[in-house]
Each structure stands twice: as C-alpha cells, then as structure tokens.
N, CA, C, O and the ligand as a Tripos MOL2 file, in Angstrom:
@<TRIPOS>MOLECULE
protein
  281   279    71     0     0
PROTEIN
NO_CHARGES

@<TRIPOS>ATOM
      1 N         114.9330   87.9410  110.1660 N.3       1 MET1
      2 CA        115.6590   87.6200  109.0390 C.3       1 MET1
      3 C         114.6550   87.0000  107.8950 C.2       1 MET1
      4 O         113.7790   86.1770  108.1600 O.2       1 MET1
      5 N         114.8700   87.4300  106.8100 N.am      2 LYS2
      6 CA        113.9500   87.0330  105.7970 C.3       2 LYS2
      7 C         114.6810   86.5230  104.3770 C.2       2 LYS2
      8 O         115.8120   86.8790  104.0440 O.2       2 LYS2
      9 N         113.9220   85.7250  103.6910 N.am      3 ALA3
     10 CA        114.7590   85.2020  102.5280 C.3       3 ALA3
     11 C         113.7890   85.5590  101.2450 C.2       3 ALA3
     12 O         112.6030   85.2280  101.2670 O.2       3 ALA3
     13 N         114.3480   86.2330  100.1630 N.am      4 ILE4
     14 CA        113.5730   86.2610   98.8700 C.3       4 ILE4
     15 C         114.3320   85.3910   97.7440 C.2       4 ILE4
     16 O         115.5610   85.3290   97.7370 O.2       4 ILE4
     17 N         113.6340   84.8070   96.9120 N.am      5 HIS5
     18 CA        114.1940   83.9230   95.8040 C.3       5 HIS5
     19 C         113.7400   84.8070   94.5200 C.2       5 HIS5
     20 O         112.5300   84.9910   94.3840 O.2       5 HIS5
     21 N         114.4720   85.2650   93.7430 N.am      6 LEU6
     22 CA        114.2840   86.0710   92.6200 C.3       6 LEU6
     23 C         114.6930   85.0620   91.3290 C.2       6 LEU6
     24 O         115.7060   84.3620   91.3180 O.2       6 LEU6
     25 N         113.6730   85.1350   90.2190 N.am      7 LYS7
     26 CA        114.1810   84.6090   88.8970 C.3       7 LYS7
     27 C         114.9220   85.7850   88.2410 C.2       7 LYS7
     28 O         114.4140   86.8650   87.9390 O.2       7 LYS7
     29 N         116.2300   85.4020   88.0630 N.am      8 THR8
     30 CA        117.1140   86.2950   87.2440 C.3       8 THR8
     31 C         117.6190   85.7070   86.0100 C.2       8 THR8
     32 O         118.7900   85.3280   85.9850 O.2       8 THR8
     33 N         116.8990   85.5900   85.0170 N.am      9 PRO9
     34 CA        117.2240   84.7030   83.8100 C.3       9 PRO9
     35 C         118.4920   85.2300   82.8620 C.2       9 PRO9
     36 O         119.0180   84.6100   81.9380 O.2       9 PRO9
     37 N         118.8160   86.5150   83.3450 N.am     10 GLY10
     38 CA        120.0150   87.0630   82.5500 C.3      10 GLY10
     39 C         121.2140   86.6250   82.8610 C.2      10 GLY10
     40 O         122.1930   86.8670   82.1540 O.2      10 GLY10
     41 N         121.2700   85.8800   84.0380 N.am     11 LEU11
     42 CA        122.5300   85.4300   84.5770 C.3      11 LEU11
     43 C         123.0220   84.2330   83.6290 C.2      11 LEU11
     44 O         122.3470   83.2130   83.4910 O.2      11 LEU11
     45 N         124.3310   84.4480   82.9460 N.am     12 MET12
     46 CA        124.8480   83.3630   82.0030 C.3      12 MET12
     47 C         126.1110   82.8120   82.4530 C.2      12 MET12
     48 O         126.4790   81.7720   81.9080 O.2      12 MET12
     49 N         126.8660   83.3470   83.3880 N.am     13 CYS13
     50 CA        128.1540   82.7100   83.6790 C.3      13 CYS13
     51 C         128.4530   83.0840   85.1160 C.2      13 CYS13
     52 O         127.6150   83.7280   85.7480 O.2      13 CYS13
     53 N         129.7140   82.6800   85.7240 N.am     14 ASN14
     54 CA        130.2910   83.1070   86.8660 C.3      14 ASN14
     55 C         130.4500   84.5840   87.0870 C.2      14 ASN14
     56 O         130.3870   85.0740   88.2150 O.2      14 ASN14
     57 N         130.6910   85.4020   85.8230 N.am     15 SER15
     58 CA        131.0190   86.7070   85.9720 C.3      15 SER15
     59 C         129.5970   87.3850   86.2320 C.2      15 SER15
     60 O         129.5720   88.3230   87.0290 O.2      15 SER15
     61 N         128.6100   87.0470   85.7210 N.am     16 CYS16
     62 CA        127.3470   87.6310   85.9620 C.3      16 CYS16
     63 C         126.9670   87.4330   87.4640 C.2      16 CYS16
     64 O         126.5940   88.3530   88.1910 O.2      16 CYS16
     65 N         127.1130   86.0420   87.8740 N.am     17 THR17
     66 CA        126.7420   85.8050   89.3510 C.3      17 THR17
     67 C         127.6260   86.7270   90.1910 C.2      17 THR17
     68 O         127.1010   87.3960   91.0800 O.2      17 THR17
     69 N         128.8580   86.7940   89.9720 N.am     18 ALA18
     70 CA        129.6530   87.8760   90.7160 C.3      18 ALA18
     71 C         129.2580   89.2420   90.5890 C.2      18 ALA18
     72 O         129.3970   89.9470   91.5890 O.2      18 ALA18
     73 N         128.8480   89.6860   89.6770 N.am     19 ILE19
     74 CA        128.4090   91.0070   89.4900 C.3      19 ILE19
     75 C         127.0720   91.2800   90.4720 C.2      19 ILE19
     76 O         127.0300   92.2330   91.2500 O.2      19 ILE19
     77 N         126.0010   90.3160   90.3230 N.am     20 ILE20
     78 CA        124.9380   90.4230   91.1850 C.3      20 ILE20
     79 C         125.1570   90.2980   92.4360 C.2      20 ILE20
     80 O         124.6050   91.0810   93.2100 O.2      20 ILE20
     81 N         125.9690   89.3360   92.8900 N.am     21 GLU21
     82 CA        126.1900   88.9770   94.1850 C.3      21 GLU21
     83 C         127.0930   90.3190   95.0190 C.2      21 GLU21
     84 O         126.9240   90.5820   96.2090 O.2      21 GLU21
     85 N         127.8500   90.9020   94.2970 N.am     22 ARG22
     86 CA        128.5330   92.0750   94.8840 C.3      22 ARG22
     87 C         127.7000   93.4680   94.7890 C.2      22 ARG22
     88 O         128.0410   94.3370   95.5910 O.2      22 ARG22
     89 N         126.6780   93.7580   93.9190 N.am     23 ALA23
     90 CA        125.8270   94.6150   93.7640 C.3      23 ALA23
     91 C         125.0270   94.4730   95.2330 C.2      23 ALA23
     92 O         124.9630   95.3920   96.0490 O.2      23 ALA23
     93 N         124.4980   93.3010   95.3940 N.am     24 LEU24
     94 CA        123.4100   93.0530   96.5820 C.3      24 LEU24
     95 C         124.1190   93.1660   97.7440 C.2      24 LEU24
     96 O         123.5590   93.7770   98.6540 O.2      24 LEU24
     97 N         125.4090   92.6500   97.9740 N.am     25 SER25
     98 CA        126.1710   92.6810   99.2620 C.3      25 SER25
     99 C         126.1630   93.9720   99.7110 C.2      25 SER25
    100 O         126.0630   94.2520  100.9050 O.2      25 SER25
    101 N         126.2750   94.8830   98.7180 N.am     26 GLY26
    102 CA        126.6250   96.3530   99.0180 C.3      26 GLY26
    103 C         125.3050   96.9690   99.5920 C.2      26 GLY26
    104 O         125.4050   98.0860  100.1010 O.2      26 GLY26
    105 N         124.0200   96.3330   99.5650 N.am     27 VAL27
    106 CA        122.8640   96.8170  100.2420 C.3      27 VAL27
    107 C         122.8090   96.6950  101.7800 C.2      27 VAL27
    108 O         123.0020   95.6150  102.3380 O.2      27 VAL27
    109 N         122.5650   97.7190  102.3790 N.am     28 ASP28
    110 CA        122.3110   97.5770  103.8960 C.3      28 ASP28
    111 C         121.4570   96.6960  104.3960 C.2      28 ASP28
    112 O         120.2730   96.8290  104.0850 O.2      28 ASP28
    113 N         121.8150   95.7050  105.1950 N.am     29 GLY29
    114 CA        120.5900   94.7070  105.5050 C.3      29 GLY29
    115 C         120.7850   93.4320  105.0080 C.2      29 GLY29
    116 O         120.3370   92.4350  105.5730 O.2      29 GLY29
    117 N         121.5150   93.3990  103.8440 N.am     30 VAL30
    118 CA        121.6540   92.2060  103.0620 C.3      30 VAL30
    119 C         122.6950   91.2840  103.7980 C.2      30 VAL30
    120 O         123.8390   91.6470  104.0720 O.2      30 VAL30
    121 N         122.1580   90.0340  104.0910 N.am     31 ILE31
    122 CA        123.1280   89.1400  104.9300 C.3      31 ILE31
    123 C         123.9390   88.3590  103.8590 C.2      31 ILE31
    124 O         125.1630   88.4380  103.7580 O.2      31 ILE31
    125 N         123.1780   87.6360  103.1100 N.am     32 SER32
    126 CA        123.9530   86.7660  102.1120 C.3      32 SER32
    127 C         123.0810   86.6050  100.8770 C.2      32 SER32
    128 O         121.8510   86.6100  100.8530 O.2      32 SER32
    129 N         123.9420   86.4590   99.8260 N.am     33 VAL33
    130 CA        123.3780   86.4060   98.4270 C.3      33 VAL33
    131 C         124.0760   85.1130   97.6310 C.2      33 VAL33
    132 O         125.2750   84.8650   97.5060 O.2      33 VAL33
    133 N         122.9660   84.4060   97.1560 N.am     34 THR34
    134 CA        123.4240   83.2220   96.4290 C.3      34 THR34
    135 C         122.6550   83.3740   95.0550 C.2      34 THR34
    136 O         121.4290   83.3470   94.9510 O.2      34 THR34
    137 N         123.6050   83.5480   93.9540 N.am     35 ALA35
    138 CA        123.2900   83.5750   92.6110 C.3      35 ALA35
    139 C         123.6060   82.2850   91.8880 C.2      35 ALA35
    140 O         124.6860   81.7240   92.0670 O.2      35 ALA35
    141 N         122.6650   81.7980   91.0600 N.am     36 ASP36
    142 CA        123.0580   80.5960   90.4540 C.3      36 ASP36
    143 C         122.5810   80.6520   88.9960 C.2      36 ASP36
    144 O         121.3760   80.5630   88.7590 O.2      36 ASP36
    145 N         123.5020   80.8010   87.9850 N.am     37 PHE37
    146 CA        123.3440   81.0490   86.5720 C.3      37 PHE37
    147 C         122.6860   79.8340   85.9070 C.2      37 PHE37
    148 O         121.8850   79.8820   84.9740 O.2      37 PHE37
    149 N         123.1270   78.7800   86.5030 N.am     38 ALA38
    150 CA        122.5510   77.3250   85.7970 C.3      38 ALA38
    151 C         120.9950   77.3970   85.9650 C.2      38 ALA38
    152 O         120.2400   77.0210   85.0680 O.2      38 ALA38
    153 N         120.5530   77.9000   87.1610 N.am     39 ASN39
    154 CA        118.8890   77.7210   87.3300 C.3      39 ASN39
    155 C         118.4960   79.3200   86.9080 C.2      39 ASN39
    156 O         117.3070   79.5570   86.6930 O.2      39 ASN39
    157 N         119.3140   80.2240   86.8100 N.am     40 GLY40
    158 CA        118.8400   81.6480   86.5820 C.3      40 GLY40
    159 C         118.1230   82.2240   87.8470 C.2      40 GLY40
    160 O         117.0910   82.8770   87.6940 O.2      40 GLY40
    161 N         118.6360   82.0020   89.0800 N.am     41 THR41
    162 CA        117.8510   82.3220   90.1950 C.3      41 THR41
    163 C         118.9220   83.0340   91.2430 C.2      41 THR41
    164 O         120.1030   82.6880   91.2730 O.2      41 THR41
    165 N         118.4080   84.0030   92.0470 N.am     42 THR42
    166 CA        119.1700   84.4760   92.9430 C.3      42 THR42
    167 C         118.3440   84.5590   94.3520 C.2      42 THR42
    168 O         117.2060   85.0220   94.4360 O.2      42 THR42
    169 N         119.0360   84.0790   95.3500 N.am     43 SER43
    170 CA        118.3870   83.9790   96.5530 C.3      43 SER43
    171 C         119.0450   84.9450   97.5810 C.2      43 SER43
    172 O         120.2660   84.9290   97.7400 O.2      43 SER43
    173 N         118.2880   85.7310   98.2320 N.am     44 ILE44
    174 CA        118.7780   86.7840   99.0570 C.3      44 ILE44
    175 C         118.2620   86.6610  100.5140 C.2      44 ILE44
    176 O         117.0500   86.6860  100.7300 O.2      44 ILE44
    177 N         119.2090   86.5210  101.5670 N.am     45 LEU45
    178 CA        118.8170   86.7090  102.9330 C.3      45 LEU45
    179 C         119.0740   87.9900  103.4430 C.2      45 LEU45
    180 O         120.1700   88.5060  103.2300 O.2      45 LEU45
    181 N         118.1380   88.6170  104.1410 N.am     46 PHE46
    182 CA        118.2260   90.0190  104.4710 C.3      46 PHE46
    183 C         117.4370   90.2500  105.9250 C.2      46 PHE46
    184 O         116.5540   89.5370  106.4030 O.2      46 PHE46
    185 N         117.9970   91.4090  106.4560 N.am     47 ASP47
    186 CA        117.3320   91.7470  107.7970 C.3      47 ASP47
    187 C         116.0520   92.6700  107.4250 C.2      47 ASP47
    188 O         116.3340   93.7220  106.8510 O.2      47 ASP47
    189 N         114.8770   92.4490  107.6410 N.am     48 GLU48
    190 CA        113.8120   93.2580  107.1750 C.3      48 GLU48
    191 C         113.7410   94.4370  107.9460 C.2      48 GLU48
    192 O         112.9970   95.3430  107.5690 O.2      48 GLU48
    193 N         114.4120   94.5510  108.9730 N.am     49 GLY49
    194 CA        114.3610   95.8490  109.7240 C.3      49 GLY49
    195 C         115.1510   96.7930  108.9530 C.2      49 GLY49
    196 O         114.8100   97.9680  109.0890 O.2      49 GLY49
    197 N         116.2560   96.5250  108.0720 N.am     50 GLN50
    198 CA        117.1570   97.2390  107.5270 C.3      50 GLN50
    199 C         117.0290   97.4460  106.0350 C.2      50 GLN50
    200 O         117.1830   98.5050  105.4260 O.2      50 GLN50
    201 N         116.7200   96.2570  105.5490 N.am     51 ALA51
    202 CA        116.5810   96.3160  103.7830 C.3      51 ALA51
    203 C         115.2030   96.1320  103.5690 C.2      51 ALA51
    204 O         114.4400   95.5240  104.3200 O.2      51 ALA51
    205 N         114.8940   96.7360  102.4130 N.am     52 LYS52
    206 CA        113.3350   96.5400  101.9940 C.3      52 LYS52
    207 C         113.5050   95.6130  100.6630 C.2      52 LYS52
    208 O         114.5070   95.6110   99.9490 O.2      52 LYS52
    209 N         112.4210   94.8830  100.4820 N.am     53 PRO53
    210 CA        112.4460   94.2040   99.1090 C.3      53 PRO53
    211 C         112.5790   95.1210   97.9890 C.2      53 PRO53
    212 O         113.3450   94.7810   97.0870 O.2      53 PRO53
    213 N         111.9740   96.2020   97.8960 N.am     54 GLU54
    214 CA        111.9310   97.0740   96.7320 C.3      54 GLU54
    215 C         113.4070   97.6870   96.5350 C.2      54 GLU54
    216 O         113.7700   97.9790   95.3960 O.2      54 GLU54
    217 N         114.2500   97.8820   97.6240 N.am     55 VAL55
    218 CA        115.5840   98.2640   97.5660 C.3      55 VAL55
    219 C         116.4040   97.2550   96.9120 C.2      55 VAL55
    220 O         117.2250   97.5420   96.0410 O.2      55 VAL55
    221 N         116.1860   96.0850   97.3280 N.am     56 ILE56
    222 CA        116.8820   94.7540   96.7750 C.3      56 ILE56
    223 C         116.4980   94.7450   95.4100 C.2      56 ILE56
    224 O         117.4250   94.7610   94.6000 O.2      56 ILE56
    225 N         115.4010   94.7240   94.9980 N.am     57 LEU57
    226 CA        115.0720   94.5670   93.7000 C.3      57 LEU57
    227 C         115.6390   95.6880   92.7050 C.2      57 LEU57
    228 O         116.0690   95.3790   91.5940 O.2      57 LEU57
    229 N         115.6120   97.0490   93.1860 N.am     58 SER58
    230 CA        116.1850   98.0040   92.3420 C.3      58 SER58
    231 C         117.7660   97.8140   92.2800 C.2      58 SER58
    232 O         118.3760   98.0310   91.2330 O.2      58 SER58
    233 N         118.4260   97.3820   93.4920 N.am     59 ALA59
    234 CA        119.7550   96.9110   93.1650 C.3      59 ALA59
    235 C         120.0380   96.0240   92.2230 C.2      59 ALA59
    236 O         121.1210   96.1200   91.6450 O.2      59 ALA59
    237 N         119.1740   95.0440   91.9010 N.am     60 VAL60
    238 CA        119.4260   94.0740   90.9440 C.3      60 VAL60
    239 C         119.2570   94.4680   89.5820 C.2      60 VAL60
    240 O         120.0200   94.0450   88.7130 O.2      60 VAL60
    241 N         118.1700   95.3670   89.2930 N.am     61 THR61
    242 CA        118.2100   96.0210   88.0040 C.3      61 THR61
    243 C         119.0450   96.9870   87.8590 C.2      61 THR61
    244 O         119.3060   97.3040   86.6980 O.2      61 THR61
    245 N         119.7000   97.7270   88.9670 N.am     62 ALA62
    246 CA        120.7830   98.6840   88.7090 C.3      62 ALA62
    247 C         121.9760   98.0090   88.1800 C.2      62 ALA62
    248 O         122.6880   98.5920   87.3620 O.2      62 ALA62
    249 N         122.2810   96.6690   88.6390 N.am     63 SER63
    250 CA        123.3350   96.1240   88.1920 C.3      63 SER63
    251 C         123.2800   95.4380   86.7740 C.2      63 SER63
    252 O         124.2080   94.8060   86.2710 O.2      63 SER63
    253 N         122.1060   95.6530   86.2410 N.am     64 GLY64
    254 CA        121.9280   95.3320   84.7710 C.3      64 GLY64
    255 C         121.2480   94.0690   84.6040 C.2      64 GLY64
    256 O         121.1820   93.5410   83.4930 O.2      64 GLY64
    257 N         120.7500   93.5630   85.6120 N.am     65 PHE65
    258 CA        119.7990   92.2590   85.2310 C.3      65 PHE65
    259 C         118.4480   92.5200   85.5350 C.2      65 PHE65
    260 O         118.0980   93.4330   86.2820 O.2      65 PHE65
    261 N         117.6360   91.6900   84.9380 N.am     66 GLU66
    262 CA        116.1660   91.7240   85.0220 C.3      66 GLU66
    263 C         115.6890   90.7620   85.9950 C.2      66 GLU66
    264 O         116.2800   89.6990   86.1810 O.2      66 GLU66
    265 N         114.4640   91.1530   86.7260 N.am     67 VAL67
    266 CA        113.9860   90.1700   87.6080 C.3      67 VAL67
    267 C         112.5700   89.8100   86.9770 C.2      67 VAL67
    268 O         111.8050   90.6710   86.5420 O.2      67 VAL67
    269 N         112.3130   88.4850   86.9750 N.am     68 GLU68
    270 CA        111.1310   87.9930   86.4480 C.3      68 GLU68
    271 C         110.2260   87.5950   87.6860 C.2      68 GLU68
    272 O         110.6230   87.0480   88.7150 O.2      68 GLU68
    273 N         108.9800   87.9640   87.3920 N.am     69 ASN69
    274 CA        108.0580   87.5580   88.5060 C.3      69 ASN69
    275 C         107.7670   86.0920   88.3780 C.2      69 ASN69
    276 O         107.7210   85.5680   87.2650 O.2      69 ASN69
    277 N         107.5620   85.3910   89.5220 N.am     70 GLU70
    278 CA        107.3480   83.9490   89.7680 C.3      70 GLU70
    279 C         105.9140   83.7050   89.0090 C.2      70 GLU70
    280 O         105.4020   82.5860   89.0020 O.2      70 GLU70
    281 CU        127.9300   86.2270   82.5110 Cu       71 CU71
@<TRIPOS>BOND
     1     1     2 1
     2     2     3 1
     3     3     4 2
     4     3     5 am
     5     5     6 1
     6     6     7 1
     7     7     8 2
     8     7     9 am
     9     9    10 1
    10    10    11 1
    11    11    12 2
    12    11    13 am
    13    13    14 1
    14    14    15 1
    15    15    16 2
    16    15    17 am
    17    17    18 1
    18    18    19 1
    19    19    20 2
    20    19    21 am
    21    21    22 1
    22    22    23 1
    23    23    24 2
    24    23    25 am
    25    25    26 1
    26    26    27 1
    27    27    28 2
    28    27    29 am
    29    29    30 1
    30    30    31 1
    31    31    32 2
    32    31    33 am
    33    33    34 1
    34    34    35 1
    35    35    36 2
    36    35    37 am
    37    37    38 1
    38    38    39 1
    39    39    40 2
    40    39    41 am
    41    41    42 1
    42    42    43 1
    43    43    44 2
    44    43    45 am
    45    45    46 1
    46    46    47 1
    47    47    48 2
    48    47    49 am
    49    49    50 1
    50    50    51 1
    51    51    52 2
    52    51    53 am
    53    53    54 1
    54    54    55 1
    55    55    56 2
    56    55    57 am
    57    57    58 1
    58    58    59 1
    59    59    60 2
    60    59    61 am
    61    61    62 1
    62    62    63 1
    63    63    64 2
    64    63    65 am
    65    65    66 1
    66    66    67 1
    67    67    68 2
    68    67    69 am
    69    69    70 1
    70    70    71 1
    71    71    72 2
    72    71    73 am
    73    73    74 1
    74    74    75 1
    75    75    76 2
    76    75    77 am
    77    77    78 1
    78    78    79 1
    79    79    80 2
    80    79    81 am
    81    81    82 1
    82    82    83 1
    83    83    84 2
    84    83    85 am
    85    85    86 1
    86    86    87 1
    87    87    88 2
    88    87    89 am
    89    89    90 1
    90    90    91 1
    91    91    92 2
    92    91    93 am
    93    93    94 1
    94    94    95 1
    95    95    96 2
    96    95    97 am
    97    97    98 1
    98    98    99 1
    99    99   100 2
   100    99   101 am
   101   101   102 1
   102   102   103 1
   103   103   104 2
   104   103   105 am
   105   105   106 1
   106   106   107 1
   107   107   108 2
   108   107   109 am
   109   109   110 1
   110   110   111 1
   111   111   112 2
   112   111   113 am
   113   113   114 1
   114   114   115 1
   115   115   116 2
   116   115   117 am
   117   117   118 1
   118   118   119 1
   119   119   120 2
   120   119   121 am
   121   121   122 1
   122   122   123 1
   123   123   124 2
   124   123   125 am
   125   125   126 1
   126   126   127 1
   127   127   128 2
   128   127   129 am
   129   129   130 1
   130   130   131 1
   131   131   132 2
   132   131   133 am
   133   133   134 1
   134   134   135 1
   135   135   136 2
   136   135   137 am
   137   137   138 1
   138   138   139 1
   139   139   140 2
   140   139   141 am
   141   141   142 1
   142   142   143 1
   143   143   144 2
   144   143   145 am
   145   145   146 1
   146   146   147 1
   147   147   148 2
   148   147   149 am
   149   149   150 1
   150   150   151 1
   151   151   152 2
   152   151   153 am
   153   153   154 1
   154   154   155 1
   155   155   156 2
   156   155   157 am
   157   157   158 1
   158   158   159 1
   159   159   160 2
   160   159   161 am
   161   161   162 1
   162   162   163 1
   163   163   164 2
   164   163   165 am
   165   165   166 1
   166   166   167 1
   167   167   168 2
   168   167   169 am
   169   169   170 1
   170   170   171 1
   171   171   172 2
   172   171   173 am
   173   173   174 1
   174   174   175 1
   175   175   176 2
   176   175   177 am
   177   177   178 1
   178   178   179 1
   179   179   180 2
   180   179   181 am
   181   181   182 1
   182   182   183 1
   183   183   184 2
   184   183   185 am
   185   185   186 1
   186   186   187 1
   187   187   188 2
   188   187   189 am
   189   189   190 1
   190   190   191 1
   191   191   192 2
   192   191   193 am
   193   193   194 1
   194   194   195 1
   195   195   196 2
   196   195   197 am
   197   197   198 1
   198   198   199 1
   199   199   200 2
   200   199   201 am
   201   201   202 1
   202   202   203 1
   203   203   204 2
   204   203   205 am
   205   205   206 1
   206   206   207 1
   207   207   208 2
   208   207   209 am
   209   209   210 1
   210   210   211 1
   211   211   212 2
   212   211   213 am
   213   213   214 1
   214   214   215 1
   215   215   216 2
   216   215   217 am
   217   217   218 1
   218   218   219 1
   219   219   220 2
   220   219   221 am
   221   221   222 1
   222   222   223 1
   223   223   224 2
   224   223   225 am
   225   225   226 1
   226   226   227 1
   227   227   228 2
   228   227   229 am
   229   229   230 1
   230   230   231 1
   231   231   232 2
   232   231   233 am
   233   233   234 1
   234   234   235 1
   235   235   236 2
   236   235   237 am
   237   237   238 1
   238   238   239 1
   239   239   240 2
   240   239   241 am
   241   241   242 1
   242   242   243 1
   243   243   244 2
   244   243   245 am
   245   245   246 1
   246   246   247 1
   247   247   248 2
   248   247   249 am
   249   249   250 1
   250   250   251 1
   251   251   252 2
   252   251   253 am
   253   253   254 1
   254   254   255 1
   255   255   256 2
   256   255   257 am
   257   257   258 1
   258   258   259 1
   259   259   260 2
   260   259   261 am
   261   261   262 1
   262   262   263 1
   263   263   264 2
   264   263   265 am
   265   265   266 1
   266   266   267 1
   267   267   268 2
   268   267   269 am
   269   269   270 1
   270   270   271 1
   271   271   272 2
   272   271   273 am
   273   273   274 1
   274   274   275 1
   275   275   276 2
   276   275   277 am
   277   277   278 1
   278   278   279 1
   279   279   280 2
@<TRIPOS>SUBSTRUCTURE
     1 MET1         2 RESIDUE 1 A MET
     2 LYS2         6 RESIDUE 1 A LYS
     3 ALA3        10 RESIDUE 1 A ALA
     4 ILE4        14 RESIDUE 1 A ILE
     5 HIS5        18 RESIDUE 1 A HIS
     6 LEU6        22 RESIDUE 1 A LEU
     7 LYS7        26 RESIDUE 1 A LYS
     8 THR8        30 RESIDUE 1 A THR
     9 PRO9        34 RESIDUE 1 A PRO
    10 GLY10       38 RESIDUE 1 A GLY
    11 LEU11       42 RESIDUE 1 A LEU
    12 MET12       46 RESIDUE 1 A MET
    13 CYS13       50 RESIDUE 1 A CYS
    14 ASN14       54 RESIDUE 1 A ASN
    15 SER15       58 RESIDUE 1 A SER
    16 CYS16       62 RESIDUE 1 A CYS
    17 THR17       66 RESIDUE 1 A THR
    18 ALA18       70 RESIDUE 1 A ALA
    19 ILE19       74 RESIDUE 1 A ILE
    20 ILE20       78 RESIDUE 1 A ILE
    21 GLU21       82 RESIDUE 1 A GLU
    22 ARG22       86 RESIDUE 1 A ARG
    23 ALA23       90 RESIDUE 1 A ALA
    24 LEU24       94 RESIDUE 1 A LEU
    25 SER25       98 RESIDUE 1 A SER
    26 GLY26      102 RESIDUE 1 A GLY
    27 VAL27      106 RESIDUE 1 A VAL
    28 ASP28      110 RESIDUE 1 A ASP
    29 GLY29      114 RESIDUE 1 A GLY
    30 VAL30      118 RESIDUE 1 A VAL
    31 ILE31      122 RESIDUE 1 A ILE
    32 SER32      126 RESIDUE 1 A SER
    33 VAL33      130 RESIDUE 1 A VAL
    34 THR34      134 RESIDUE 1 A THR
    35 ALA35      138 RESIDUE 1 A ALA
    36 ASP36      142 RESIDUE 1 A ASP
    37 PHE37      146 RESIDUE 1 A PHE
    38 ALA38      150 RESIDUE 1 A ALA
    39 ASN39      154 RESIDUE 1 A ASN
    40 GLY40      158 RESIDUE 1 A GLY
    41 THR41      162 RESIDUE 1 A THR
    42 THR42      166 RESIDUE 1 A THR
    43 SER43      170 RESIDUE 1 A SER
    44 ILE44      174 RESIDUE 1 A ILE
    45 LEU45      178 RESIDUE 1 A LEU
    46 PHE46      182 RESIDUE 1 A PHE
    47 ASP47      186 RESIDUE 1 A ASP
    48 GLU48      190 RESIDUE 1 A GLU
    49 GLY49      194 RESIDUE 1 A GLY
    50 GLN50      198 RESIDUE 1 A GLN
    51 ALA51      202 RESIDUE 1 A ALA
    52 LYS52      206 RESIDUE 1 A LYS
    53 PRO53      210 RESIDUE 1 A PRO
    54 GLU54      214 RESIDUE 1 A GLU
    55 VAL55      218 RESIDUE 1 A VAL
    56 ILE56      222 RESIDUE 1 A ILE
    57 LEU57      226 RESIDUE 1 A LEU
    58 SER58      230 RESIDUE 1 A SER
    59 ALA59      234 RESIDUE 1 A ALA
    60 VAL60      238 RESIDUE 1 A VAL
    61 THR61      242 RESIDUE 1 A THR
    62 ALA62      246 RESIDUE 1 A ALA
    63 SER63      250 RESIDUE 1 A SER
    64 GLY64      254 RESIDUE 1 A GLY
    65 PHE65      258 RESIDUE 1 A PHE
    66 GLU66      262 RESIDUE 1 A GLU
    67 VAL67      266 RESIDUE 1 A VAL
    68 GLU68      270 RESIDUE 1 A GLU
    69 ASN69      274 RESIDUE 1 A ASN
    70 GLU70      278 RESIDUE 1 A GLU
    71 CU71       281 GROUP 0 **** ****
C-alpha cells in the first residue's frame, strides 16, 4: 500500500471534493481518497500492484482539476 499527496488548488468547496473523491474512488486499486478544499490537497491511498500513479493523476485531470507539482 502506498500514499500520494497531491496539490489540487482548484478545489473550492465540498462539491469539488466530492467530484474528485468520486472520480478517484473509481480507479482500480485506489483504497481511499481524502480531498481537502481548505488546504487544496488530495491524499490517495492505493495498492501499487493495481493502480499506477500516472493513472491516478490522469483521473484527477479527467475530473477537471489540475495537479500542481510540489
Ligand atoms: Cu466546488
């Protein structure tokens, strides 16, 4: 199990966090998603044997949010 922490500054409210959490929960191998609009961050716990970070990142951008590099 692995965790990644993304900067997702486009999150503005609870609707945004719901969208991003729903999009990421649909990715195979993703165990849990915690999006926080106040901090503009999204943390994802995933099974590295099933989910690849690139796939997780593209699911974020596909849901309409940008990922900023740390
Ligand atoms: Cu919003």
